[in-house]
C-alpha positions, 0 to 999 in steps of 0.5 A: 826888417821884413824877411824876403819870401825867397829867404823864408823858402830857403829856411823852410825847404828841407835840406837834402841829406848827403847820401854817403853810403849811396855815393860810396856804393857808386864809387865801388861800382865804378872802380869794379867796372874799371878793374874789369875793363882793365883785365880785358884790355890787358888780356887783349893788348898785353901790359905795355900796350894797355894804356890808361886811355884805352882802359878808360874807353873800355870802362866808359869813364874819363881818364881822370876817373881811372887815375882817381880809382887806382894807383896807376897801371901796375895797380890796375893789374894788381887789382885785376889779378885780385879780382880774378882770384876772388871771382869778381872785383866786387868780391875782392874786398871780402876777406879770403876766409869769408869767401864761400869756397874757402869758408867751406874748406875751413868749416869742413871737419873731415880731412879728405872732404876738406881737401876735396873742397879745396880742390873744387876751388882750383879749376875756377881760380886758375881759369880766371887768373892764369891768363892775367898771370901770364901777362904779369910774367911777360911784363915783370922781366922789364919792370921792377914794380911788376916783379915785386907784384909777382913775388907778392902774389907768390907769397900770398898764395904760399901763406894761404897754403900754410894756413890750410896745412896748419889746419890739417895738422891741428886736426891731427890729419897730416902724415906723421912724417910731414911738417906743416912747412913740408905739407904746404910745399906739397900743396904748392907743387900739386896745386900749381898753375903749371899742372893746371896748364899741363892737364887742362889747357894742354891735354884737354882734361875737364875741370871735373877730371882735374878736380878729382885728380887734385883731391886724390893726389892731395889725400894720398900725399898729405893725410895719415889716413887717406881713406 
């Protein structure tokens, strides 16, 4: 039986390769755009008034695309907070220890310079994430899932500070009267959002002034030999 010309062409035509990495990258870019748009809408409207259709319109995507990208509005707020902490939605998936600022803290061997490196991360972090945390605080009083998210953020922060305190302790840098847990508590209090808001937002300190104050205060509070 003769084979048709069209069938012959179908058999000889090269098959298009399924570009899985390209599709994955496109999906990640779309999600990053949605998370960035959600952050803007949350800051402008607050949590309650920030609807999924508004976020979709801000991101320039269909409503269904937003629902496929995240686990609802609470998930969007969580993603926005994580993106702000990381310095961008595209960096939020990078392990914390591999992010440039934290990597510098871990790699620095001198304890005083290590605290200076950590202090240098704080103005940027709070300037990005504090407005979103205020949105979260306002909404968490009436939403159990958001209250749990707020608690999870606090636990995440304290875990990170414990790791820094433990690193200082392992290198013999902590004051002899300080346990790792107490050192983490001091880091928690000195580097708190409330201090950033008081000194920078309310009193008008520059980021450089705030960073210097943090480094000096932490060194004198934590180190056996503050230098």
